[in-house]
C-alpha positions as a printed Julia matrix, in Angstrom:
517×3 Matrix{Float64}:
 -140.69  -82.69  -31.34
 -138.42  -80.9   -33.61
 -135.9   -78.19  -32.79
 -134.01  -76.18  -35.07
 -130.16  -77.15  -34.3
 -129.7   -73.67  -35.94
 -130.61  -71.77  -32.88
 -129.27  -74.16  -30.31
 -127.43  -72.67  -27.63
 -123.61  -73.31  -28.44
 -120.85  -71.64  -26.66
 -120.57  -68.83  -29.08
 -120.53  -65.32  -27.64
 -120.55  -63.41  -30.72
 -123.94  -62.08  -30.06
 -122.89  -60.7   -26.45
 -119.97  -59.62  -27.42
 -121.34  -57.28  -30.33
 -124.26  -56.18  -27.64
 -121.48  -55.36  -25.0
 -118.83  -53.64  -27.69
 -121.63  -51.78  -29.97
 -123.72  -50.81  -26.69
 -120.85  -48.22  -26.06
 -122.47  -46.07  -28.66
 -126.02  -46.28  -27.01
 -125.05  -45.05  -23.74
 -121.67  -42.8   -24.5
 -123.71  -39.53  -25.08
 -124.84  -39.83  -21.55
 -120.87  -39.15  -20.55
 -120.39  -36.08  -22.98
 -119.9   -32.52  -21.16
 -122.89  -31.0   -20.51
 -126.03  -31.9   -19.36
 -128.36  -33.12  -22.16
 -131.35  -30.68  -22.58
 -134.84  -32.95  -21.94
 -138.46  -32.56  -21.86
 -138.26  -33.26  -17.76
 -135.33  -30.76  -17.37
 -133.58  -31.55  -14.28
 -136.07  -32.67  -12.1
 -134.47  -36.01  -11.63
 -131.57  -34.78  -10.45
 -133.53  -32.4    -8.17
 -134.83  -35.65   -6.27
 -131.79  -37.2    -6.18
 -130.89  -36.25   -2.63
 -134.28  -36.31   -1.37
 -135.77  -39.27    0.98
 -139.23  -39.1     0.05
 -141.28  -42.36   -1.05
 -142.41  -40.39   -4.12
 -140.66  -38.04   -6.0
 -142.11  -34.22   -4.72
 -139.32  -31.81   -6.83
 -140.8   -30.53   -9.73
 -143.7   -33.08  -10.15
 -146.81  -33.68   -8.16
 -146.54  -36.75   -5.87
 -148.79  -39.26   -6.94
 -148.45  -43.01   -6.15
 -149.24  -44.46   -9.62
 -148.42  -41.59  -11.81
 -145.32  -40.44   -9.9
 -141.89  -41.38   -9.59
 -141.01  -43.71   -6.62
 -137.95  -44.11   -4.41
 -136.47  -47.0    -6.18
 -135.49  -44.64   -9.41
 -133.34  -43.2    -6.88
 -131.26  -46.33   -5.81
 -129.28  -46.66   -8.97
 -128.09  -43.04   -8.19
 -126.93  -43.49   -4.81
 -123.89  -45.74   -5.33
 -122.08  -42.96   -7.11
 -123.36  -40.27   -4.88
 -122.06  -41.76   -2.01
 -118.63  -42.39   -3.61
 -118.35  -38.86   -3.86
 -119.71  -38.11   -7.37
 -122.39  -35.46   -7.57
 -126.22  -35.46   -8.22
 -125.86  -34.78  -11.6
 -123.24  -37.8   -12.45
 -125.39  -40.35  -10.41
 -128.52  -39.28  -12.8
 -125.99  -40.24  -15.54
 -124.7   -43.59  -14.57
 -128.01  -44.76  -13.76
 -129.19  -43.76  -17.03
 -126.16  -45.95  -18.41
 -127.05  -48.76  -16.16
 -130.67  -48.99  -17.45
 -129.01  -49.14  -20.98
 -126.66  -51.87  -19.92
 -129.08  -53.76  -17.84
 -131.78  -53.68  -20.06
 -129.75  -55.04  -23.29
 -128.01  -57.53  -21.26
 -131.39  -58.89  -19.58
 -132.63  -59.02  -23.18
 -129.78  -61.18  -24.04
 -130.28  -63.56  -21.42
 -134.1   -63.87  -21.68
 -133.94  -64.69  -25.22
 -130.7   -66.64  -25.61
 -131.63  -70.19  -24.21
 -134.5   -70.35  -26.74
 -133.54  -68.36  -29.88
 -129.21  -68.76  -29.53
 -126.6   -66.09  -29.18
 -126.79  -64.0   -32.43
 -130.67  -64.06  -32.36
 -130.21  -62.83  -28.7
 -127.71  -60.5   -29.23
 -129.27  -58.6   -31.99
 -132.34  -58.5   -29.98
 -130.56  -56.63  -27.05
 -128.82  -54.68  -29.71
 -132.47  -53.39  -31.17
 -133.88  -53.04  -27.96
 -131.25  -50.53  -26.55
 -131.29  -48.71  -29.95
 -135.32  -48.73  -30.23
 -136.29  -44.75  -30.84
 -138.43  -45.18  -27.65
 -135.54  -46.37  -25.53
 -133.66  -43.45  -26.83
 -136.2   -40.97  -26.51
 -136.9   -42.01  -22.96
 -133.41  -41.19  -21.96
 -132.15  -38.2   -24.39
 -135.42  -36.65  -25.42
 -137.95  -37.15  -22.19
 -135.14  -37.58  -19.79
 -137.5   -39.75  -17.62
 -135.27  -42.06  -15.21
 -138.01  -43.56  -13.83
 -139.54  -44.83  -17.69
 -135.78  -45.67  -18.41
 -135.37  -48.18  -15.36
 -138.88  -49.53  -16.38
 -137.24  -50.5   -19.52
 -134.25  -52.29  -17.66
 -136.36  -53.86  -14.86
 -139.28  -55.36  -17.32
 -136.65  -57.36  -19.41
 -134.97  -58.63  -16.52
 -138.02  -60.15  -15.03
 -138.85  -61.96  -18.14
 -135.45  -63.52  -18.01
 -135.83  -64.48  -14.36
 -139.2   -65.83  -15.16
 -137.86  -67.96  -18.1
 -135.04  -69.33  -16.07
 -137.44  -70.3   -13.26
 -139.66  -72.01  -15.28
 -137.37  -73.57  -17.44
 -134.52  -74.76  -15.01
 -136.57  -74.51  -11.41
 -133.82  -72.18  -10.82
 -134.23  -70.49   -7.66
 -131.58  -67.55   -8.65
 -133.91  -66.83  -11.38
 -137.13  -66.82   -9.22
 -135.22  -64.34   -7.25
 -134.3   -62.45  -10.04
 -137.89  -61.86  -11.43
 -139.13  -61.19   -7.85
 -136.08  -58.23   -7.14
 -137.07  -56.94  -10.88
 -140.89  -57.02  -10.39
 -140.75  -55.07   -7.0
 -138.2   -52.47   -8.44
 -140.96  -52.06  -11.14
 -143.56  -51.24   -8.7
 -141.09  -49.08   -6.48
 -140.14  -47.13   -9.48
 -143.61  -46.21  -11.29
 -146.32  -48.26   -9.67
 -148.87  -47.21  -12.23
 -146.7   -48.55  -15.42
 -146.05  -51.82  -12.97
 -149.79  -52.92  -12.54
 -149.84  -53.29  -16.39
 -146.29  -54.69  -16.48
 -147.71  -57.36  -13.92
 -150.44  -58.04  -16.49
 -148.03  -58.54  -18.94
 -145.69  -60.57  -17.15
 -148.72  -62.99  -15.67
 -149.82  -63.59  -19.32
 -146.08  -64.77  -20.11
 -146.0   -66.92  -17.58
 -149.29  -68.7   -18.26
 -148.84  -68.84  -22.33
 -145.53  -69.06  -23.03
 -143.6   -70.59  -20.1
 -146.65  -72.52  -18.66
 -145.34  -73.46  -15.32
 -146.59  -72.85  -11.94
 -143.55  -71.2   -10.49
 -143.31  -67.98  -12.6
 -147.12  -67.66  -12.14
 -146.36  -67.75   -8.63
 -143.47  -65.41   -8.83
 -145.29  -62.48  -10.59
 -148.14  -63.03   -8.09
 -146.11  -63.15   -4.88
 -144.07  -60.23   -6.04
 -146.78  -58.35   -6.97
 -148.75  -58.75   -3.69
 -145.72  -57.86   -1.71
 -144.72  -54.67   -3.48
 -148.2   -53.46   -3.07
 -148.17  -54.24    0.43
 -144.86  -52.24    0.75
 -146.99  -49.04   -0.86
 -149.78  -49.45    1.67
 -148.0   -46.2     3.39
 -148.13  -43.96    0.75
 -151.72  -45.23   -0.68
 -153.41  -42.19   -0.21
 -150.75  -39.78   -2.42
 -152.51  -38.83   -5.22
 -152.63  -35.82   -7.58
 -155.02  -34.7   -10.37
 -153.71  -35.45  -13.82
 -151.04  -33.08  -14.97
 -152.14  -32.89  -18.79
 -155.32  -34.19  -20.29
 -154.61  -37.83  -21.03
 -157.02  -38.19  -24.38
 -154.84  -35.43  -25.86
 -152.03  -37.75  -25.62
 -152.6   -40.67  -28.07
 -150.25  -41.75  -30.67
 -151.6   -41.42  -34.11
 -150.37  -44.39  -36.76
 -148.38  -42.13  -38.64
 -146.32  -41.11  -35.73
 -145.24  -44.77  -35.42
 -143.94  -45.12  -39.01
 -142.62  -41.84  -39.99
 -138.99  -41.21  -40.17
 -139.75  -37.69  -38.58
 -142.69  -36.48  -37.4
 -143.73  -33.07  -36.31
 -147.33  -32.05  -35.34
 -148.98  -28.43  -35.99
 -148.21  -26.09  -33.08
 -152.16  -26.02  -32.48
 -151.8   -29.81  -31.82
 -152.79  -30.21  -27.96
 -149.98  -31.56  -25.65
 -146.26  -31.46  -26.12
 -145.55  -34.64  -27.99
 -144.51  -32.8   -31.05
 -140.9   -33.04  -30.0
 -140.89  -36.75  -28.68
 -140.37  -39.3   -31.55
 -142.77  -42.39  -31.37
 -141.62  -44.28  -34.37
 -141.04  -47.73  -33.86
 -137.9   -47.86  -35.88
 -136.4   -49.37  -39.31
 -134.69  -52.39  -37.3
 -138.45  -53.01  -35.47
 -140.35  -52.78  -38.51
 -137.94  -54.48  -40.97
 -136.55  -57.25  -39.36
 -140.01  -58.09  -37.67
 -141.63  -58.27  -41.04
 -138.92  -60.46  -42.69
 -139.14  -62.49  -39.79
 -142.66  -63.18  -40.23
 -142.18  -63.76  -43.83
 -139.45  -66.21  -42.92
 -141.84  -67.91  -40.03
 -144.53  -68.31  -42.61
 -142.51  -69.74  -45.45
 -139.08  -70.87  -44.06
 -139.05  -72.04  -40.76
 -142.17  -72.72  -39.94
 -142.07  -76.67  -39.51
 -138.55  -76.63  -37.71
 -139.34  -74.4   -34.77
 -139.84  -76.33  -31.23
 -143.09  -75.71  -29.3
 -141.2   -72.79  -27.02
 -139.86  -71.52  -29.67
 -143.25  -71.22  -31.34
 -144.97  -69.84  -28.31
 -142.3   -67.07  -27.32
 -142.6   -65.7   -30.96
 -146.04  -65.61  -31.07
 -146.11  -64.04  -27.73
 -144.02  -61.37  -29.11
 -145.62  -60.73  -32.36
 -149.45  -60.48  -30.91
 -148.48  -59.08  -27.66
 -146.58  -55.92  -29.14
 -148.83  -55.5   -31.75
 -151.88  -55.38  -28.84
 -149.61  -53.07  -26.94
 -149.14  -50.71  -29.73
 -152.73  -50.51  -30.46
 -153.66  -49.55  -27.11
 -151.26  -46.05  -27.68
 -153.6   -45.59  -30.64
 -156.63  -42.94  -30.57
 -159.32  -45.77  -30.98
 -158.54  -47.3   -27.79
 -159.52  -44.17  -25.55
 -162.71  -45.83  -24.54
 -160.95  -49.03  -23.21
 -158.92  -46.83  -21.12
 -161.53  -44.65  -19.69
 -164.19  -47.5   -18.96
 -161.07  -49.74  -16.85
 -159.84  -47.03  -15.53
 -156.6   -47.73  -16.4
 -155.82  -44.05  -17.67
 -155.44  -43.43  -13.46
 -152.43  -45.46  -13.74
 -150.44  -43.07  -16.5
 -149.73  -39.67  -17.49
 -149.72  -40.5   -20.75
 -151.02  -43.28  -23.21
 -148.39  -43.6   -25.28
 -146.15  -44.93  -22.22
 -147.68  -47.98  -22.6
 -144.96  -48.49  -25.54
 -142.74  -48.92  -23.04
 -144.22  -52.49  -21.95
 -144.0   -53.05  -26.12
 -140.41  -52.6   -26.1
 -139.11  -55.9   -25.3
 -141.56  -57.66  -27.23
 -140.84  -55.5   -30.35
 -137.22  -56.04  -29.82
 -137.49  -59.71  -29.5
 -139.61  -60.25  -32.48
 -137.04  -58.31  -34.71
 -133.99  -60.36  -33.06
 -135.84  -63.64  -33.83
 -134.55  -63.0   -37.66
 -131.45  -65.16  -37.96
 -133.7   -67.53  -36.24
 -136.41  -67.29  -38.61
 -134.12  -66.78  -41.88
 -131.35  -68.94  -40.83
 -128.95  -67.85  -43.41
 -128.64  -64.65  -41.77
 -126.93  -66.01  -38.68
 -123.9   -66.51  -40.74
 -121.47  -63.96  -39.62
 -121.44  -61.61  -42.53
 -124.67  -61.39  -42.9
 -125.77  -60.92  -38.78
 -122.55  -58.44  -38.7
 -124.87  -56.34  -41.62
 -128.04  -56.58  -39.23
 -126.07  -55.43  -36.63
 -124.94  -52.57  -38.81
 -128.28  -51.58  -40.26
 -129.57  -51.53  -36.86
 -127.05  -48.56  -35.42
 -127.41  -46.51  -38.51
 -131.08  -46.76  -38.45
 -130.86  -45.44  -34.83
 -127.8   -42.88  -35.33
 -130.4   -39.77  -35.69
 -131.3   -40.69  -32.08
 -128.03  -40.42  -30.68
 -127.47  -36.71  -30.98
 -128.85  -35.22  -27.83
 -129.19  -31.24  -27.3
 -126.62  -30.43  -24.3
 -126.67  -27.51  -22.35
 -123.55  -25.34  -20.72
 -125.86  -24.59  -17.76
 -124.92  -26.65  -14.9
 -127.67  -28.46  -13.12
 -127.89  -27.18   -9.57
 -128.49  -29.66   -6.78
 -131.88  -28.47   -6.31
 -133.73  -25.33   -7.89
 -134.08  -21.87   -6.3
 -138.14  -22.02   -6.43
 -140.64  -23.9    -8.38
 -143.41  -21.38  -10.07
 -146.67  -22.43  -11.18
 -147.85  -25.72  -11.03
 -144.26  -27.04  -11.48
 -144.3   -24.94  -14.71
 -140.88  -23.35  -14.32
 -137.83  -24.05  -12.27
 -135.44  -21.47  -11.12
 -132.1   -22.45  -11.38
 -130.26  -19.45  -10.46
 -131.28  -15.6    -9.39
 -128.06  -13.42   -8.49
 -128.85   -9.79   -7.32
 -126.15   -6.99   -7.29
 -126.24   -3.38   -6.29
 -124.01   -0.77   -7.72
 -123.86    2.51   -9.23
 -127.15    3.53   -8.05
 -128.55    0.03  -10.07
 -129.86   -3.43   -9.3
 -129.2    -5.93  -11.72
 -130.84   -9.38  -11.37
 -129.43  -12.37  -13.55
 -131.99  -14.88  -13.36
 -131.86  -18.6   -15.18
 -135.04  -20.84  -15.44
 -135.98  -23.88  -17.04
 -139.22  -24.73  -18.74
 -140.98  -28.06  -17.35
 -144.45  -27.16  -18.93
 -145.18  -24.43  -21.33
 -147.33  -21.47  -19.74
 -151.22  -21.14  -20.93
 -150.71  -17.58  -21.1
 -147.77  -15.01  -22.3
 -147.28  -13.79  -18.89
 -145.05  -10.78  -17.88
 -142.4   -10.79  -15.51
 -142.1    -8.08  -12.58
 -139.11   -7.17  -10.97
 -139.85   -4.46   -7.94
 -137.15   -2.47   -5.55
 -139.15   -2.38   -2.19
 -138.04   -0.13    0.7
 -139.43   -0.8     4.3
 -141.07   -3.71    5.69
 -144.86   -4.52    6.26
 -147.19   -1.86    5.96
 -144.49    0.74    5.42
 -143.09   -1.02    2.22
 -142.9     1.24   -0.75
 -142.04    0.36   -4.42
 -138.98    2.7    -5.31
 -138.43    1.18   -8.75
 -140.14   -1.56  -10.85
 -139.89   -3.13  -14.45
 -142.65   -5.1   -15.92
 -141.92   -6.75  -19.68
 -141.88  -10.15  -21.58
 -139.45  -12.38  -19.83
 -137.55  -13.49  -22.71
 -138.5   -10.62  -25.28
 -141.23  -10.05  -27.33
 -140.0   -12.54  -30.0
 -140.12  -15.65  -27.33
 -143.18  -15.28  -25.61
 -143.91  -17.79  -22.75
 -146.41  -20.01  -24.87
 -143.88  -21.0   -27.58
 -141.25  -22.21  -24.76
 -140.71  -26.06  -25.1
 -140.03  -28.19  -22.3
 -136.7   -28.72  -21.02
 -135.48  -25.11  -22.47
 -133.31  -23.22  -20.5
 -133.75  -19.2   -20.37
 -131.38  -16.77  -19.19
 -132.15  -12.95  -18.63
 -130.74  -10.07  -17.04
 -133.49   -7.2   -15.32
 -132.18   -3.84  -14.45
 -133.84   -1.47  -12.15
 -132.67    2.24  -11.48
 -132.49    2.29   -7.62
 -131.39    6.36   -7.27
 -134.52    7.38   -5.92
 -134.51    4.86   -2.98
 -134.6     6.51    0.43
 -130.57    6.83    1.15
 -128.89    4.71    4.01
 -131.97    2.04    3.84
 -131.51   -1.37    2.91
 -133.87   -2.46    0.03
 -135.08   -5.92   -0.79
 -136.45   -7.0    -4.03
 -139.34   -8.96   -5.48
 -139.49  -11.04   -8.77
 -142.04  -13.22  -10.34
 -144.28  -13.98  -13.28
 -148.01  -12.56  -13.62
 -150.94  -12.79  -16.14
 -151.04   -9.12  -17.06
 -154.48   -9.83  -18.33
 -156.08  -10.89  -14.88
 -152.98   -9.8   -12.41
 -152.69  -13.04  -11.14
 -149.34  -14.39  -10.09
 -147.77  -17.74  -10.59
 -147.38  -19.3    -7.31
 -144.02  -20.15   -5.53
 -143.18  -23.36   -4.4
 -146.73  -24.56   -4.2
 -148.2   -21.52   -2.69
 -146.21  -20.43   -0.2
 -145.65  -17.0    -1.77
 -146.45  -15.73   -5.13
 -143.27  -14.21   -6.12
 -139.16  -14.59   -4.74
 -137.81  -12.55   -2.47
 -134.38  -11.3    -2.93
 -131.96   -9.39   -1.37
 -128.67   -8.0    -2.83
 -124.98   -9.96   -2.17
C-alpha cells in the first residue's frame, strides 16, 4: 500500500499552533462589551438558570426540535464561579468554537497530517454557517452541535485505529451530548456517524460505539418522550436556494416567506475555493499516492457534504415529507450544520492533495485567505441593553419578550418605560394599549388610556426583525383619577382589527398588570 510521506504525522505542530492562535479572531467578538443582537435574542440567557429537561422560556418545549438540558451544562461552571448568566452563555459559545476547531484537528491529523488538520480546523471555525450560528442566529444548542459532532468523529477514529478506550469514551460522551442538546439533529448526526464508521473506519468498534451511545441516549430521553409542540414555522418555506449557497451576500425580497433573509447561508470562499482545488489535485497530482484510509476519508467528506447540502435545497422537500424527518428539525437548513465538518475536511485536505501548498509560505497564505474571506462575518451587531436573568413576560406565541417595564407616577402623569425584544415578527400591525384603572373587580373604571402603534408609524410590527430591541415611553394624564385612590395599569398588544390581544406567558392573562413604584 502506497502512502504519501508528505502527510505522514510528524512532530510538527504548526497547524495546531495556528489553529489556537488564529482562532482567537473567531471567538474574540464574544467578549466585546454588550451582548450581540441575534435572531434568537436573549432566549439562551433566559434558559440558563432553568432546571427543565427541555428549554421552556421563549421557546415551545419539544423533545426533537427543542433545546435540551445538556446545552446549559456548558454555562453552569461559569455561573457557579460567580459570573452572571450572560457571561456563562458567552463562555459556552467560545467553548463551542474551541472544542469544534480542536476536535477537527484531532480527527484529521493522524490521517492528513498537522498542516491539513490545522487548516481544516480553522476553516471549520471560520465557516459562515458556524459564525452565523453564533453571531447571527444566536443558537447555543446549534453551536454546541457543531462542537460535539467533530469530537464524536475524532473519538470514533481513535477507537477504530488504535483500539483506544479513551477514544471510544470520547465518542460516547460526545454522542450522548448531541442527543441531550438537540435530539432531532442528533438522530441525523447518528446516521452520519454510523455511515462514517462503516464506510471510512470499517471496524466494528466505532459501529458499536455509535449504536450503544445512541441507544443509551434514547433511554435517558424516555421521561420527556411525550413533550411535543406544533412546528413554530412552516418547514417547507425555509429551504435554501442554490444562489444563497454561493452568493457573497444574499438578501431576499421582503415578500419571501420566512425570516432567513438575515441569515447568511454561504458555504464560504475557503470551502468552495479550497475544495475545488483539492478535487483538481486529487484527480491530477496525488491520486496514486494516497493511502486507502485517506481515499475513503476524503471520498466520504466530498460526497457526504454534497449530499447533505443538497438536502437543504428545495428539491428535497418530498424526501423530508415522506420520511417524516421534517419532524426532527425546525428548519431544513439546519442539515448544513452536519455538513460543516465534512466541508471543512474537504477544504483542509488541500495541502495533502497539492503537496507544494504544505510548505510554510504557501500554507500561511491559505490560512490568511481563510481569515480574510470570513472577516465580514466577524462583525456582529451589539446592543447596550443589559439582558435580564429572565423576561418580565412573554407575549403571544413567544413572539415578544418584555425585558423591562418601569412605571412611575408624578405630577398628575403616569409614565411607562417598556423595553421588549422581538423573537418572531408579528403577523399584523398590532397596537399597544396602556390603561390606568381605578377600583377593583366589577367596580373597575378606566380613568385614562392610550392606544397607539408601539414603535411609531414608521416602524409597524410587521417590519420588525428577530432580535430587535425597542424601548418606548408611554404617558397618561391621570388628573381625572379619583383622589386618594391607588391606581393599577394594564399594558399589552392587540390586533386593532379584531380586538384580539396577545396572550401573556402562554395564556395566564391577556395583559400585563402594573403598579407604580
